[in-house]
N, CA, C and O atoms as CSV, one atom per row, in Angstrom:
chain,resi,resn,atom,element,x,y,z
A,1,MET,N,N,-33.538,-17.077,-100.678
A,1,MET,CA,C,-33.521,-18.015,-101.774
A,1,MET,C,C,-34.275,-19.281,-101.352
A,1,MET,O,O,-33.981,-19.866,-100.309
A,2,VAL,N,N,-35.226,-19.689,-102.151
A,2,VAL,CA,C,-36.009,-20.884,-101.872
A,2,VAL,C,C,-35.250,-22.098,-102.410
A,2,VAL,O,O,-34.779,-22.107,-103.547
A,3,ARG,N,N,-35.147,-23.129,-101.553
A,3,ARG,CA,C,-34.481,-24.352,-102.004
A,3,ARG,C,C,-35.318,-25.026,-103.089
A,3,ARG,O,O,-36.532,-24.832,-103.161
A,4,GLU,N,N,-34.675,-25.796,-103.907
A,4,GLU,CA,C,-35.355,-26.494,-104.999
A,4,GLU,C,C,-36.441,-27.433,-104.482
A,4,GLU,O,O,-37.524,-27.497,-105.064
A,5,ASP,N,N,-36.170,-28.167,-103.394
A,5,ASP,CA,C,-37.167,-29.097,-102.863
A,5,ASP,C,C,-38.377,-28.346,-102.308
A,5,ASP,O,O,-39.508,-28.819,-102.425
A,6,GLN,N,N,-38.142,-27.167,-101.698
A,6,GLN,CA,C,-39.251,-26.349,-101.201
A,6,GLN,C,C,-40.083,-25.836,-102.368
A,6,GLN,O,O,-41.312,-25.885,-102.338
A,7,TYR,N,N,-39.406,-25.350,-103.382
A,7,TYR,CA,C,-40.077,-24.836,-104.570
A,7,TYR,C,C,-40.954,-25.919,-105.194
A,7,TYR,O,O,-42.101,-25.661,-105.559
A,8,GLN,N,N,-40.415,-27.123,-105.315
A,8,GLN,CA,C,-41.160,-28.213,-105.938
A,8,GLN,C,C,-42.370,-28.607,-105.117
A,8,GLN,O,O,-43.440,-28.861,-105.670
A,9,ARG,N,N,-42.210,-28.661,-103.782
A,9,ARG,CA,C,-43.347,-29.014,-102.917
A,9,ARG,C,C,-44.458,-27.972,-103.019
A,9,ARG,O,O,-45.639,-28.318,-103.033
A,10,LEU,N,N,-44.079,-26.697,-103.092
A,10,LEU,CA,C,-45.080,-25.642,-103.240
A,10,LEU,C,C,-45.803,-25.758,-104.577
A,10,LEU,O,O,-47.026,-25.634,-104.651
A,11,LEU,N,N,-45.034,-25.996,-105.621
A,11,LEU,CA,C,-45.659,-26.169,-106.943
A,11,LEU,C,C,-46.585,-27.379,-106.959
A,11,LEU,O,O,-47.694,-27.310,-107.490
A,12,ASP,N,N,-46.131,-28.482,-106.379
A,12,ASP,CA,C,-46.942,-29.704,-106.329
A,12,ASP,C,C,-48.232,-29.483,-105.540
A,12,ASP,O,O,-49.240,-30.145,-105.789
A,13,SER,N,N,-48.193,-28.551,-104.588
A,13,SER,CA,C,-49.375,-28.233,-103.780
A,13,SER,C,C,-50.314,-27.264,-104.479
A,13,SER,O,O,-51.408,-26.992,-103.983
A,14,GLY,N,N,-49.900,-26.741,-105.621
A,14,GLY,CA,C,-50.732,-25.796,-106.360
A,14,GLY,C,C,-50.739,-24.397,-105.767
A,14,GLY,O,O,-51.684,-23.636,-105.978
A,15,LEU,N,N,-49.685,-24.050,-105.020
A,15,LEU,CA,C,-49.644,-22.749,-104.363
A,15,LEU,C,C,-48.888,-21.726,-105.194
A,15,LEU,O,O,-47.917,-22.046,-105.880
A,16,ASN,N,N,-49.353,-20.500,-105.116
A,16,ASN,CA,C,-48.667,-19.375,-105.735
A,16,ASN,C,C,-47.619,-18.901,-104.740
A,16,ASN,O,O,-47.963,-18.408,-103.666
A,17,ILE,N,N,-46.365,-19.044,-105.080
A,17,ILE,CA,C,-45.286,-18.800,-104.129
A,17,ILE,C,C,-45.231,-17.343,-103.682
A,17,ILE,O,O,-45.052,-17.075,-102.494
A,18,SER,N,N,-45.377,-16.419,-104.587
A,18,SER,CA,C,-45.291,-15.011,-104.177
A,18,SER,C,C,-46.467,-14.638,-103.266
A,18,SER,O,O,-46.293,-13.853,-102.334
A,19,GLY,N,N,-47.648,-15.184,-103.520
A,19,GLY,CA,C,-48.791,-14.925,-102.655
A,19,GLY,C,C,-48.580,-15.479,-101.269
A,19,GLY,O,O,-48.928,-14.838,-100.277
A,20,LEU,N,N,-48.008,-16.674,-101.194
A,20,LEU,CA,C,-47.721,-17.290,-99.912
A,20,LEU,C,C,-46.678,-16.482,-99.144
A,20,LEU,O,O,-46.818,-16.268,-97.940
A,21,ILE,N,N,-45.641,-16.037,-99.833
A,21,ILE,CA,C,-44.583,-15.255,-99.182
A,21,ILE,C,C,-45.134,-13.919,-98.688
A,21,ILE,O,O,-44.795,-13.488,-97.586
A,22,ARG,N,N,-45.975,-13.260,-99.480
A,22,ARG,CA,C,-46.581,-11.995,-99.028
A,22,ARG,C,C,-47.353,-12.201,-97.729
A,22,ARG,O,O,-47.253,-11.394,-96.805
A,23,ASP,N,N,-48.133,-13.298,-97.664
A,23,ASP,CA,C,-48.914,-13.584,-96.463
A,23,ASP,C,C,-48.003,-13.847,-95.270
A,23,ASP,O,O,-48.272,-13.366,-94.170
A,24,LEU,N,N,-46.944,-14.595,-95.472
A,24,LEU,CA,C,-46.010,-14.885,-94.379
A,24,LEU,C,C,-45.308,-13.621,-93.889
A,24,LEU,O,O,-45.085,-13.459,-92.689
A,25,ILE,N,N,-44.963,-12.738,-94.801
A,25,ILE,CA,C,-44.340,-11.468,-94.416
A,25,ILE,C,C,-45.323,-10.632,-93.611
A,25,ILE,O,O,-44.955,-10.061,-92.585
A,26,ASP,N,N,-46.570,-10.555,-94.066
A,26,ASP,CA,C,-47.595,-9.818,-93.306
A,26,ASP,C,C,-47.730,-10.385,-91.897
A,26,ASP,O,O,-47.820,-9.629,-90.930
A,27,ASP,N,N,-47.744,-11.715,-91.777
A,27,ASP,CA,C,-47.844,-12.350,-90.459
A,27,ASP,C,C,-46.649,-11.975,-89.588
A,27,ASP,O,O,-46.800,-11.668,-88.405
A,28,HIS,N,N,-45.488,-12.003,-90.176
A,28,HIS,CA,C,-44.267,-11.702,-89.425
A,28,HIS,C,C,-44.245,-10.253,-88.927
A,28,HIS,O,O,-43.775,-9.982,-87.823
A,29,LEU,N,N,-44.746,-9.341,-89.730
A,29,LEU,CA,C,-44.702,-7.921,-89.393
A,29,LEU,C,C,-45.878,-7.460,-88.541
A,29,LEU,O,O,-45.865,-6.342,-88.026
A,30,SER,N,N,-46.884,-8.298,-88.387
A,30,SER,CA,C,-48.088,-7.913,-87.657
A,30,SER,C,C,-47.825,-7.801,-86.161
A,30,SER,O,O,-47.113,-8.616,-85.575
A,31,HIS,N,N,-48.412,-6.778,-85.560
A,31,HIS,CA,C,-48.330,-6.609,-84.111
A,31,HIS,C,C,-49.530,-7.253,-83.413
A,31,HIS,O,O,-49.524,-7.417,-82.193
A,32,HIS,N,N,-50.538,-7.609,-84.168
A,32,HIS,CA,C,-51.752,-8.216,-83.635
A,32,HIS,C,C,-51.969,-9.524,-84.382
A,32,HIS,O,O,-52.563,-9.552,-85.460
A,33,LYS,N,N,-51.478,-10.599,-83.791
A,33,LYS,CA,C,-51.479,-11.870,-84.488
A,33,LYS,C,C,-52.008,-12.954,-83.565
A,33,LYS,O,O,-51.727,-12.957,-82.367
A,34,ILE,N,N,-52.783,-13.883,-84.139
A,34,ILE,CA,C,-53.190,-15.083,-83.413
A,34,ILE,C,C,-52.733,-16.284,-84.229
A,34,ILE,O,O,-52.520,-16.185,-85.438
A,35,THR,N,N,-52.588,-17.400,-83.563
A,35,THR,CA,C,-52.221,-18.643,-84.226
A,35,THR,C,C,-53.326,-19.649,-83.961
A,35,THR,O,O,-53.708,-19.871,-82.812
A,36,LEU,N,N,-53.836,-20.253,-85.013
A,36,LEU,CA,C,-54.898,-21.254,-84.888
A,36,LEU,C,C,-54.369,-22.601,-85.344
A,36,LEU,O,O,-53.703,-22.701,-86.374
A,37,SER,N,N,-54.666,-23.628,-84.578
A,37,SER,CA,C,-54.387,-24.989,-85.022
A,37,SER,C,C,-55.624,-25.460,-85.770
A,37,SER,O,O,-56.732,-25.403,-85.236
A,38,VAL,N,N,-55.445,-25.921,-86.988
A,38,VAL,CA,C,-56.561,-26.331,-87.838
A,38,VAL,C,C,-56.280,-27.701,-88.440
A,38,VAL,O,O,-55.166,-28.218,-88.363
A,39,SER,N,N,-57.310,-28.271,-89.035
A,39,SER,CA,C,-57.153,-29.562,-89.703
A,39,SER,C,C,-56.325,-29.393,-90.968
A,39,SER,O,O,-56.137,-28.285,-91.470
A,40,GLU,N,N,-55.842,-30.507,-91.463
A,40,GLU,CA,C,-55.066,-30.492,-92.705
A,40,GLU,C,C,-55.894,-29.918,-93.849
A,40,GLU,O,O,-55.382,-29.155,-94.667
A,41,GLU,N,N,-57.176,-30.285,-93.907
A,41,GLU,CA,C,-58.057,-29.792,-94.980
A,41,GLU,C,C,-58.199,-28.272,-94.919
A,41,GLU,O,O,-58.108,-27.594,-95.942
A,42,THR,N,N,-58.425,-27.737,-93.703
A,42,THR,CA,C,-58.568,-26.292,-93.550
A,42,THR,C,C,-57.287,-25.591,-93.965
A,42,THR,O,O,-57.336,-24.566,-94.646
A,43,ARG,N,N,-56.154,-26.122,-93.569
A,43,ARG,CA,C,-54.864,-25.505,-93.921
A,43,ARG,C,C,-54.666,-25.481,-95.438
A,43,ARG,O,O,-54.205,-24.482,-95.990
A,44,LYS,N,N,-55.014,-26.574,-96.105
A,44,LYS,CA,C,-54.861,-26.621,-97.562
A,44,LYS,C,C,-55.750,-25.586,-98.236
A,44,LYS,O,O,-55.318,-24.897,-99.161
A,45,ILE,N,N,-56.983,-25.478,-97.776
A,45,ILE,CA,C,-57.906,-24.494,-98.358
A,45,ILE,C,C,-57.400,-23.082,-98.103
A,45,ILE,O,O,-57.408,-22.247,-99.008
A,46,TYR,N,N,-56.958,-22.808,-96.874
A,46,TYR,CA,C,-56.412,-21.490,-96.530
A,46,TYR,C,C,-55.251,-21.144,-97.464
A,46,TYR,O,O,-55.221,-20.059,-98.044
A,47,ASP,N,N,-54.305,-22.059,-97.608
A,47,ASP,CA,C,-53.143,-21.807,-98.473
A,47,ASP,C,C,-53.560,-21.545,-99.905
A,47,ASP,O,O,-53.018,-20.651,-100.555
A,48,GLN,N,N,-54.513,-22.311,-100.405
A,48,GLN,CA,C,-54.988,-22.133,-101.777
A,48,GLN,C,C,-55.625,-20.760,-101.961
A,48,GLN,O,O,-55.328,-20.049,-102.921
A,49,VAL,N,N,-56.491,-20.402,-101.041
A,49,VAL,CA,C,-57.205,-19.123,-101.150
A,49,VAL,C,C,-56.239,-17.948,-101.050
A,49,VAL,O,O,-56.272,-17.033,-101.873
A,50,VAL,N,N,-55.381,-17.981,-100.036
A,50,VAL,CA,C,-54.472,-16.854,-99.815
A,50,VAL,C,C,-53.442,-16.737,-100.931
A,50,VAL,O,O,-53.167,-15.638,-101.411
A,51,SER,N,N,-52.879,-17.851,-101.338
A,51,SER,CA,C,-51.801,-17.765,-102.322
A,51,SER,C,C,-52.291,-17.510,-103.741
A,51,SER,O,O,-51.550,-16.963,-104.558
A,52,ASN,N,N,-53.522,-17.894,-104.047
A,52,ASN,CA,C,-53.987,-17.796,-105.437
A,52,ASN,C,C,-54.998,-16.695,-105.711
A,52,ASN,O,O,-55.285,-16.405,-106.872
A,53,THR,N,N,-55.544,-16.075,-104.672
A,53,THR,CA,C,-56.575,-15.060,-104.925
A,53,THR,C,C,-56.149,-13.661,-104.516
A,53,THR,O,O,-56.848,-12.689,-104.803
A,54,GLY,N,N,-55.018,-13.552,-103.855
A,54,GLY,CA,C,-54.601,-12.247,-103.361
A,54,GLY,C,C,-55.296,-11.860,-102.068
A,54,GLY,O,O,-55.098,-10.757,-101.557
A,55,ALA,N,N,-56.117,-12.771,-101.535
A,55,ALA,CA,C,-56.785,-12.501,-100.256
A,55,ALA,C,C,-55.734,-12.454,-99.156
A,55,ALA,O,O,-54.699,-13.117,-99.230
A,56,THR,N,N,-56.021,-11.663,-98.145
A,56,THR,CA,C,-55.096,-11.531,-97.018
A,56,THR,C,C,-55.801,-11.907,-95.727
A,56,THR,O,O,-57.012,-12.128,-95.709
A,57,ASP,N,N,-55.040,-11.978,-94.654
A,57,ASP,CA,C,-55.644,-12.227,-93.351
A,57,ASP,C,C,-56.618,-11.116,-92.993
A,57,ASP,O,O,-57.617,-11.355,-92.315
A,58,ALA,N,N,-56.330,-9.897,-93.450
A,58,ALA,CA,C,-57.259,-8.781,-93.193
A,58,ALA,C,C,-58.608,-9.054,-93.843
A,58,ALA,O,O,-59.644,-8.708,-93.275
A,59,ASP,N,N,-58.615,-9.669,-95.024
A,59,ASP,CA,C,-59.870,-10.031,-95.691
A,59,ASP,C,C,-60.604,-11.116,-94.904
A,59,ASP,O,O,-61.834,-11.130,-94.859
A,60,LEU,N,N,-59.866,-12.000,-94.300
A,60,LEU,CA,C,-60.435,-13.116,-93.553
A,60,LEU,C,C,-60.947,-12.695,-92.181
A,60,LEU,O,O,-61.829,-13.345,-91.619
A,61,GLU,N,N,-60.401,-11.616,-91.645
A,61,GLU,CA,C,-60.690,-11.232,-90.264
A,61,GLU,C,C,-62.175,-11.050,-89.983
A,61,GLU,O,O,-62.650,-11.483,-88.933
A,62,LYS,N,N,-62.923,-10.423,-90.888
A,62,LYS,CA,C,-64.344,-10.198,-90.608
A,62,LYS,C,C,-65.098,-11.522,-90.455
A,62,LYS,O,O,-66.059,-11.603,-89.689
A,63,TYR,N,N,-64.670,-12.552,-91.175
A,63,TYR,CA,C,-65.313,-13.861,-91.066
A,63,TYR,C,C,-64.919,-14.545,-89.756
A,63,TYR,O,O,-65.748,-15.203,-89.127
A,64,VAL,N,N,-63.669,-14.393,-89.347
A,64,VAL,CA,C,-63.218,-14.950,-88.076
A,64,VAL,C,C,-63.952,-14.265,-86.934
A,64,VAL,O,O,-64.405,-14.928,-86.001
A,65,LEU,N,N,-64.074,-12.952,-86.998
A,65,LEU,CA,C,-64.769,-12.197,-85.955
A,65,LEU,C,C,-66.219,-12.663,-85.821
A,65,LEU,O,O,-66.701,-12.881,-84.710
A,66,GLU,N,N,-66.904,-12.814,-86.934
A,66,GLU,CA,C,-68.295,-13.266,-86.905
A,66,GLU,C,C,-68.393,-14.687,-86.346
A,66,GLU,O,O,-69.311,-14.991,-85.585
A,67,SER,N,N,-67.462,-15.546,-86.716
A,67,SER,CA,C,-67.460,-16.915,-86.195
A,67,SER,C,C,-67.217,-16.931,-84.693
A,67,SER,O,O,-67.837,-17.714,-83.973
A,68,LEU,N,N,-66.329,-16.082,-84.217
A,68,LEU,CA,C,-66.078,-16.007,-82.776
A,68,LEU,C,C,-67.314,-15.528,-82.027
A,68,LEU,O,O,-67.616,-16.029,-80.943
A,69,LYS,N,N,-68.024,-14.571,-82.591
A,69,LYS,CA,C,-69.255,-14.091,-81.962
A,69,LYS,C,C,-70.296,-15.211,-81.898
A,69,LYS,O,O,-70.970,-15.372,-80.880
A,70,LYS,N,N,-70.432,-15.986,-82.980
A,70,LYS,CA,C,-71.379,-17.106,-82.996
A,70,LYS,C,C,-70.971,-18.171,-81.987
A,70,LYS,O,O,-71.823,-18.736,-81.300
A,71,LEU,N,N,-69.686,-18.447,-81.895
A,71,LEU,CA,C,-69.201,-19.415,-80.923
A,71,LEU,C,C,-69.532,-18.960,-79.507
A,71,LEU,O,O,-69.996,-19.758,-78.692
A,72,LEU,N,N,-69.299,-17.700,-79.212
A,72,LEU,CA,C,-69.597,-17.165,-77.884
A,72,LEU,C,C,-71.084,-17.258,-77.567
A,72,LEU,O,O,-71.460,-17.663,-76.467
A,73,ARG,N,N,-71.944,-16.881,-78.539
A,73,ARG,CA,C,-73.392,-16.987,-78.321
A,73,ARG,C,C,-73.796,-18.425,-78.015
A,73,ARG,O,O,-74.615,-18.669,-77.129
A,74,GLY,N,N,-73.222,-19.375,-78.747
A,74,GLY,CA,C,-73.517,-20.783,-78.518
A,74,GLY,C,C,-73.071,-21.253,-77.146
A,74,GLY,O,O,-73.783,-22.004,-76.479
A,75,ARG,N,N,-71.907,-20.816,-76.727
A,75,ARG,CA,C,-71.392,-21.211,-75.401
A,75,ARG,C,C,-72.231,-20.595,-74.290
A,75,ARG,O,O,-72.509,-21.246,-73.283
A,76,ILE,N,N,-72.631,-19.349,-74.471
A,76,ILE,CA,C,-73.496,-18.699,-73.473
A,76,ILE,C,C,-74.812,-19.460,-73.355
A,76,ILE,O,O,-75.296,-19.699,-72.248
A,77,GLU,N,N,-75.385,-19.836,-74.479
A,77,GLU,CA,C,-76.647,-20.589,-74.472
A,77,GLU,C,C,-76.464,-21.929,-73.759
A,77,GLU,O,O,-77.325,-22.332,-72.977
A,78,GLN,N,N,-75.367,-22.614,-74.016
A,78,GLN,CA,C,-75.104,-23.882,-73.342
A,78,GLN,C,C,-75.003,-23.691,-71.834
A,78,GLN,O,O,-75.548,-24.483,-71.066
A,79,MET,N,N,-74.315,-22.652,-71.415
A,79,MET,CA,C,-74.153,-22.390,-69.981
A,79,MET,C,C,-75.489,-22.020,-69.337
A,79,MET,O,O,-75.766,-22.421,-68.207
A,80,GLN,N,N,-76.320,-21.252,-70.054
A,80,GLN,CA,C,-77.638,-20.908,-69.529
A,80,GLN,C,C,-78.495,-22.154,-69.392
A,80,GLN,O,O,-79.215,-22.304,-68.405
A,81,ASN,N,N,-78.429,-23.049,-70.367
A,81,ASN,CA,C,-79.186,-24.294,-70.289
A,81,ASN,C,C,-78.694,-25.148,-69.134
A,81,ASN,O,O,-79.499,-25.779,-68.449
A,82,LEU,N,N,-77.391,-25.180,-68.904
A,82,LEU,CA,C,-76.837,-25.916,-67.767
A,82,LEU,C,C,-77.332,-25.318,-66.459
A,82,LEU,O,O,-77.708,-26.046,-65.540
A,83,GLU,N,N,-77.333,-24.002,-66.376
A,83,GLU,CA,C,-77.809,-23.332,-65.175
A,83,GLU,C,C,-79.268,-23.676,-64.921
A,83,GLU,O,O,-79.638,-23.963,-63.783
A,84,LYS,N,N,-80.112,-23.653,-65.958
A,84,LYS,CA,C,-81.529,-23.984,-65.805
A,84,LYS,C,C,-81.718,-25.410,-65.319
A,84,LYS,O,O,-82.572,-25.685,-64.476
A,85,SER,N,N,-80.904,-26.320,-65.865
A,85,SER,CA,C,-81.041,-27.718,-65.459
A,85,SER,C,C,-80.618,-27.938,-64.012
A,85,SER,O,O,-81.103,-28.872,-63.374
A,86,LEU,N,N,-79.744,-27.117,-63.486
A,86,LEU,CA,C,-79.293,-27.250,-62.107
A,86,LEU,C,C,-80.312,-26.670,-61.129
A,86,LEU,O,O,-80.353,-27.079,-59.969
A,87,LYS,N,N,-81.131,-25.727,-61.579
A,87,LYS,CA,C,-82.156,-25.108,-60.729
A,87,LYS,C,C,-83.317,-26.053,-60.495
A,87,LYS,O,O,-83.982,-25.991,-59.461
A,88,GLY,N,N,-83.557,-26.926,-61.458
A,88,GLY,CA,C,-84.727,-27.796,-61.412
A,88,GLY,C,C,-84.602,-28.927,-60.517
A,88,GLY,O,O,-85.530,-29.727,-60.399
């Protein structure tokens, strides 16, 4: 049972409560889970998208995977540039 104050805060945030609960249940039941600390803006956008569009973390995963690959490529390039600067 959702408390009245929780219900009101969710409504005031423009969130679809059943969508949010489905996402939280999926997170709870997942055996492969990561936790990311994000900015307030990112969290608000995530909540809006997940609760109002029916999107799930599974839908988001391909974008996270691609971002992680780009981050790794960037870090490798930085390390290679550091190595080159140390040789000179």
